[in-house]
VEXNU-118489 format. One record per atom (N, C-alpha, C): atom name; residue in one letter; chain; x, y, z. Coordinates in Angstrom, 1 decimal, decimal comma. Each point is the difference from the previous one (the first is absolute). Layout:
% residues N
CA	A	A	X	Y	Z
...
This chain:
% residues 119
N	M	A	-0,3	-8,7	6,1
CA	M	A	-1,4	0,1	0,0
C	M	A	-0,6	-0,5	1,3
N	E	A	-0,6	0,9	0,7
CA	E	A	-0,6	-0,2	1,3
C	E	A	-1,4	-0,5	-0,2
N	E	A	-0,4	-1,0	0,8
CA	E	A	-1,5	-0,4	0,0
C	E	A	-0,6	0,3	1,3
N	Q	A	-1,1	0,7	0,0
CA	Q	A	-0,7	0,4	1,2
C	Q	A	-1,1	-1,0	0,3
N	Q	A	-0,4	-0,1	1,3
CA	Q	A	-1,1	-0,8	0,4
C	Q	A	-1,3	0,8	0,3
N	Y	A	-1,1	-0,5	-0,5
CA	Y	A	-1,3	0,6	0,3
C	Y	A	-1,0	-1,0	0,4
N	D	A	-1,1	0,4	0,6
CA	D	A	-1,1	-0,8	0,4
C	D	A	-0,5	-0,8	-1,2
N	Q	A	-0,1	-1,4	0,2
CA	Q	A	-0,4	-0,9	-1,1
C	Q	A	-1,5	0,4	-0,4
N	N	A	-0,9	0,4	0,8
CA	N	A	-1,3	0,3	-0,4
C	N	A	0,0	1,3	-0,9
N	D	A	0,8	0,9	0,4
CA	D	A	0,2	1,3	-0,8
C	D	A	0,5	-0,4	-1,4
N	I	A	1,0	-0,9	0,0
CA	I	A	0,6	-0,4	-1,3
C	I	A	-1,1	-0,6	-0,9
N	E	A	-0,6	-1,0	0,6
CA	E	A	-1,0	-0,8	-0,8
C	E	A	-1,2	0,9	-0,6
N	S	A	-0,4	1,0	0,8
CA	S	A	-1,1	0,8	-0,4
C	S	A	0,3	1,1	-0,9
N	T	A	1,3	0,3	-0,1
CA	T	A	0,4	1,2	-0,8
C	T	A	1,0	-0,3	-1,1
N	K	A	0,5	-1,2	-0,1
CA	K	A	1,1	-0,2	-1,0
C	K	A	-0,4	0,2	-1,5
N	G	A	-1,3	-0,3	-0,3
CA	G	A	-0,5	0,2	-1,3
C	G	A	0,2	1,4	-0,5
N	L	A	-0,5	1,0	0,9
CA	L	A	0,1	1,4	-0,4
C	L	A	1,5	0,5	0,2
N	A	A	0,7	-0,6	0,8
CA	A	A	1,4	0,4	0,2
C	A	A	0,8	-0,2	-1,3
N	C	A	-0,4	-1,0	-0,8
CA	C	A	0,6	-0,2	-1,3
C	C	A	-0,1	1,2	-0,9
N	L	A	-1,1	0,7	0,1
CA	L	A	-0,2	1,2	-0,9
C	L	A	1,0	1,1	0,3
N	S	A	0,7	0,0	1,2
CA	S	A	0,9	1,0	0,4
C	S	A	1,2	0,2	-1,0
N	Y	A	0,3	-1,0	-0,7
CA	Y	A	1,1	0,0	-0,9
C	Y	A	-0,3	0,4	-1,5
N	L	A	-1,3	0,3	-0,2
CA	L	A	-0,4	0,4	-1,4
C	L	A	-0,2	1,5	-0,1
N	G	A	1,1	0,7	0,1
CA	G	A	-0,1	1,4	-0,2
C	G	A	-0,9	0,7	0,9
N	I	A	-0,9	0,9	-0,5
CA	I	A	-0,9	0,9	0,8
C	I	A	-1,0	-0,9	0,7
N	L	A	-0,2	-1,2	-0,4
CA	L	A	-1,0	-0,9	0,6
C	L	A	0,3	-0,2	1,5
N	F	A	1,2	0,4	0,5
CA	F	A	0,3	-0,1	1,4
C	F	A	-1,0	0,7	0,9
N	L	A	-0,7	1,0	-0,7
CA	L	A	-1,0	0,8	0,7
C	L	A	-1,2	-0,9	0,5
N	I	A	-0,3	-1,0	-0,7
CA	I	A	-1,2	-0,9	0,3
C	I	A	0,3	-0,7	1,4
N	P	A	1,0	-0,8	0,1
CA	P	A	0,2	-0,6	1,3
C	P	A	0,3	1,0	1,1
N	M	A	0,6	1,1	-0,3
CA	M	A	0,3	1,1	0,9
C	M	A	-1,3	0,5	0,7
N	L	A	-1,0	0,2	-0,9
CA	L	A	-1,2	0,6	0,5
C	L	A	-1,0	-1,1	0,6
N	V	A	0,0	-1,2	-0,6
CA	V	A	-0,9	-1,0	0,5
C	V	A	0,5	-0,7	1,3
N	N	A	1,3	-0,2	0,1
CA	N	A	0,5	-0,7	1,1
C	N	A	1,0	0,9	0,8
N	K	A	-0,4	1,2	0,3
CA	K	A	0,9	1,0	0,6
C	K	A	0,4	-0,4	1,4
N	N	A	-0,7	-0,9	0,7
CA	N	A	0,4	-0,4	1,3
C	N	A	0,8	-1,3	0,1
N	S	A	0,3	-0,6	-1,1
CA	S	A	0,7	-1,2	-0,1
C	S	A	1,5	0,2	-0,1
N	P	A	0,8	-0,4	1,1
CA	P	A	1,4	0,1	-0,1
C	P	A	0,7	-0,7	-1,2
N	Y	A	-0,6	-1,2	-0,3
CA	Y	A	0,5	-0,8	-1,1
C	Y	A	-0,2	0,8	-1,3
N	T	A	-1,1	0,5	-0,2
CA	T	A	-0,3	0,8	-1,2
C	T	A	0,8	1,3	-0,1
N	K	A	0,2	0,6	1,1
CA	K	A	0,8	1,2	0,1
C	K	A	1,5	-0,3	-0,4
N	F	A	0,5	-1,2	0,4
CA	F	A	1,3	-0,4	-0,4
C	F	A	0,1	0,0	-1,6
N	H	A	-1,0	-0,7	-0,6
CA	H	A	0,1	-0,2	-1,4
C	H	A	-0,3	1,3	-0,8
N	V	A	-0,9	0,8	0,6
CA	V	A	-0,3	1,3	-0,7
C	V	A	1,3	0,9	0,0
N	N	A	0,7	0,0	1,2
CA	N	A	1,3	0,7	0,0
C	N	A	1,0	-0,5	-1,1
N	Q	A	0,1	-1,3	-0,1
CA	Q	A	0,9	-0,6	-1,0
C	Q	A	-0,4	0,4	-1,4
N	G	A	-1,3	0,0	-0,2
CA	G	A	-0,6	0,4	-1,3
C	G	A	0,3	1,5	-0,3
N	I	A	-0,1	0,9	1,0
CA	I	A	0,2	1,4	-0,2
C	I	A	1,5	0,2	-0,3
N	V	A	0,9	-0,6	0,7
CA	V	A	1,4	0,1	-0,2
C	V	A	0,4	-0,5	-1,4
N	L	A	-0,6	-1,1	-0,4
CA	L	A	0,3	-0,6	-1,3
C	L	A	-0,5	1,0	-1,1
N	L	A	-1,2	0,6	0,2
CA	L	A	-0,5	0,9	-1,0
C	L	A	0,9	1,2	-0,2
N	I	A	0,5	0,6	1,2
CA	I	A	0,9	1,1	-0,1
C	I	A	1,3	-0,4	-0,6
N	A	A	0,5	-1,2	0,3
CA	A	A	1,2	-0,4	-0,7
C	A	A	-0,2	-0,2	-1,5
N	E	A	-1,1	-0,5	-0,4
CA	E	A	-0,3	-0,2	-1,4
C	E	A	0,0	1,4	-0,7
N	I	A	-0,6	1,0	0,6
CA	I	A	-0,1	1,3	-0,6
C	I	A	1,4	0,6	-0,1
N	I	A	0,8	-0,1	1,1
CA	I	A	1,4	0,6	0,0
C	I	A	0,8	-0,7	-1,1
N	L	A	-0,1	-1,4	0,0
CA	L	A	0,8	-0,7	-1,0
C	L	A	-0,5	0,3	-1,4
N	G	A	-1,3	0,2	-0,2
CA	G	A	-0,5	0,4	-1,3
C	G	A	0,5	1,3	-0,5
N	V	A	0,0	1,0	0,9
CA	V	A	0,5	1,3	-0,4
C	V	A	1,5	0,0	-0,3
N	A	A	0,8	-0,7	0,9
CA	A	A	1,4	-0,1	-0,1
C	A	A	0,3	-0,8	-1,3
N	S	A	-0,7	-1,0	-0,3
CA	S	A	0,2	-0,8	-1,2
C	S	A	-0,3	0,9	-1,2
N	G	A	-1,0	0,8	0,0
CA	G	A	-0,3	0,8	-1,1
C	G	A	1,1	1,0	-0,3
N	L	A	0,5	0,6	1,0
CA	L	A	1,1	1,0	-0,1
C	L	A	1,3	-0,7	-0,6
N	I	A	0,3	-1,2	0,6
CA	I	A	1,2	-0,7	-0,5
C	I	A	-0,2	-0,5	-1,4
N	R	A	-1,2	-0,5	-0,3
CA	R	A	-0,3	-0,4	-1,4
C	R	A	0,1	1,1	-1,0
N	F	A	-0,5	1,2	0,4
CA	F	A	0,1	1,2	-0,9
C	F	A	1,5	0,3	-0,3
N	A	A	0,9	-0,1	1,1
CA	A	A	1,4	0,3	-0,2
C	A	A	0,6	-1,1	-0,9
N	L	A	-0,3	-1,2	0,3
CA	L	A	0,6	-1,1	-0,8
C	L	A	-0,4	0,0	-1,4
N	E	A	-1,2	0,4	-0,3
CA	E	A	-0,5	0,0	-1,4
C	E	A	0,7	1,0	-0,9
N	L	A	0,8	0,9	0,7
CA	L	A	0,8	1,0	-0,8
C	L	A	1,2	-0,7	-0,6
N	I	A	0,3	-1,2	0,5
CA	I	A	1,2	-0,8	-0,5
C	I	A	-0,6	-0,8	-1,2
N	P	A	0,5	0,1	-1,2
CA	P	A	-0,5	-0,7	-1,1
C	P	A	0,0	-1,5	0,2
N	F	A	-1,0	-0,7	-0,5
CA	F	A	-0,2	-1,4	0,0
C	F	A	0,1	-0,7	1,4
N	I	A	1,2	-0,1	0,5
CA	I	A	0,2	-0,7	1,3
C	I	A	-0,8	0,6	1,2
N	G	A	-0,1	1,3	-0,1
CA	G	A	-0,7	0,7	1,1
C	G	A	-1,5	-0,4	0,1
N	G	A	-0,6	-0,1	-1,2
CA	G	A	-1,4	-0,4	0,0
C	G	A	-0,2	-1,5	0,5
N	I	A	0,9	-0,8	-0,3
CA	I	A	0,0	-1,4	0,5
C	I	A	0,1	-0,1	1,5
N	I	A	1,0	0,7	0,5
CA	I	A	0,3	0,1	1,4
C	I	A	-1,2	0,6	0,8
N	A	A	-0,6	1,0	-0,6
CA	A	A	-1,2	0,7	0,6
C	A	A	-1,1	-0,9	0,1
N	N	A	-0,3	-0,8	-1,1
CA	N	A	-1,1	-0,9	0,0
C	N	A	0,2	-1,2	1,0
N	L	A	1,3	-0,5	0,1
CA	L	A	0,3	-1,0	1,0
C	L	A	-0,2	0,5	1,4
N	L	A	0,4	1,2	0,3
CA	L	A	-0,2	0,6	1,3
C	L	A	-1,5	0,0	0,4
N	G	A	-0,8	0,5	-1,0
CA	G	A	-1,4	0,0	0,3
C	G	A	-0,6	-1,3	0,3
N	I	A	0,4	-1,0	-0,8
CA	I	A	-0,4	-1,4	0,2
C	I	A	0,4	-0,5	1,4
N	V	A	1,2	0,2	0,3
CA	V	A	0,5	-0,5	1,3
C	V	A	-0,7	0,6	1,2
N	I	A	-0,2	1,3	-0,1
CA	I	A	-0,7	0,7	1,1
C	I	A	-1,5	-0,5	0,1
N	G	A	-0,6	-0,1	-1,1
CA	G	A	-1,4	-0,6	-0,1
C	G	A	-0,1	-1,4	0,6
N	L	A	1,0	-0,8	-0,3
CA	L	A	0,0	-1,4	0,5
C	L	A	0,2	0,0	1,5
N	V	A	0,9	0,9	0,5
CA	V	A	0,3	0,0	1,5
C	V	A	-1,3	0,5	0,7
N	C	A	-0,7	1,0	-0,5
CA	C	A	-1,2	0,5	0,6
C	C	A	-1,1	-1,1	0,0
N	L	A	-0,1	-0,7	-1,1
CA	L	A	-1,0	-1,1	-0,1
C	L	A	0,3	-1,1	1,0
N	A	A	1,3	-0,4	0,1
CA	A	A	0,4	-1,0	1,0
C	A	A	-0,4	0,4	1,4
N	F	A	0,2	1,3	0,4
CA	F	A	-0,3	0,5	1,3
C	F	A	-1,6	-0,1	0,2
N	I	A	-0,7	0,4	-1,0
CA	I	A	-1,5	-0,1	0,0
C	I	A	-0,4	-1,4	0,3
N	I	A	0,5	-1,0	-0,8
CA	I	A	-0,3	-1,4	0,2
C	I	A	0,4	-0,5	1,4
N	L	A	1,2	0,4	0,4
CA	L	A	0,4	-0,5	1,3
C	L	A	-0,9	0,5	1,1
N	G	A	-0,4	1,3	-0,1
CA	G	A	-0,9	0,6	1,0
C	G	A	-1,3	-0,7	0,0
N	I	A	-0,6	-0,2	-1,1
CA	I	A	-1,3	-0,7	-0,1
C	I	A	0,1	-1,4	0,5
N	V	A	1,0	-0,7	-0,3
CA	V	A	0,1	-1,4	0,4
C	V	A	0,2	0,0	1,6
N	N	A	0,8	0,9	0,5
CA	N	A	0,1	0,0	1,5
C	N	A	-1,3	0,3	0,6
N	A	A	-0,8	1,0	-0,5
CA	A	A	-1,3	0,4	0,6
C	A	A	-0,9	-1,2	-0,1
N	A	A	-0,1	-0,6	-1,1
CA	A	A	-0,9	-1,1	-0,3
C	A	A	0,3	-1,2	0,9
N	Q	A	1,3	-0,2	0,3
CA	Q	A	0,3	-1,2	0,9
C	Q	A	0,0	0,4	1,5
N	G	A	-0,4	1,2	0,3
CA	G	A	-0,1	0,4	1,4
C	G	A	1,3	0,3	0,6
N	R	A	1,0	0,4	-0,8
CA	R	A	1,3	0,4	0,6
C	R	A	0,2	1,5	-0,1
N	A	A	0,7	0,5	1,0
CA	A	A	0,3	1,4	0,0
C	A	A	1,5	0,2	-0,1
N	R	A	0,5	-0,3	-1,2
CA	R	A	1,5	0,2	-0,3
C	R	A	0,2	1,3	-0,7
N	E	A	1,1	0,7	0,4
CA	E	A	0,3	1,2	-0,6
C	E	A	0,6	-0,3	-1,4
N	L	A	-0,3	0,9	-0,9
CA	L	A	0,6	-0,1	-1,4
C	L	A	1,5	0,3	0,1
N	P	A	0,7	-0,6	-0,9
CA	P	A	1,5	0,2	0,0
C	P	A	0,3	1,5	-0,2
N	V	A	1,0	0,5	0,5
CA	V	A	0,5	1,4	-0,2
C	V	A	-0,9	1,1	0,6
N	I	A	-1,2	0,0	-0,4
CA	I	A	-0,9	1,1	0,4
C	I	A	-1,0	-0,3	1,1
N	G	A	0,0	-1,3	0,5
CA	G	A	-1,0	-0,4	0,9
C	G	A	0,0	0,6	1,4
N	S	A	1,2	0,4	0,4
CA	S	A	0,2	0,6	1,4
C	S	A	-0,5	1,4	0,1
N	I	A	-0,4	0,6	-1,1
CA	I	A	-0,4	1,4	0,0
C	I	A	-1,5	0,0	0,6
N	R	A	-0,2	1,0	0,9
CA	R	A	-1,4	0,1	0,6
C	R	A	-0,6	1,3	-0,4
N	I	A	-1,1	0,0	-0,7
CA	I	A	-0,7	1,2	-0,3
C	I	A	-1,4	0,0	0,6
N	Y	A	-0,7	-1,1	0,0
CA	Y	A	-1,3	-0,2	0,5
C	Y	A	0,0	-0,9	1,2
N	R	A	-0,5	0,4	1,1
CA	R	A	0,0	-0,8	1,2
C	R	A	-1,4	-0,2	0,5
């Protein structure tokens, strides 16, 4: 996890809105309001990447769950556990991102944080 450095004034004036970057489509608010803030851009990018990962995991999970539910009894249990695990991992990433933004840190999320979509 790499942590980047930004101007302290930029961080202090934008970190409240940067927290919204991790709440799904709400990343649009800081993206539009603080479009010139490098600190906000960092967190908006992390939020976009996280949202895309959540969508991909959701679709993949749905397909896997469908296949697993064809297996009597145990398939349904495994499918439900898979859904819970994926949901908890996504929630943990959301919380981690919000905490980092609120504390004025620009740390990349584990696994997906190095992906750049929005600059």
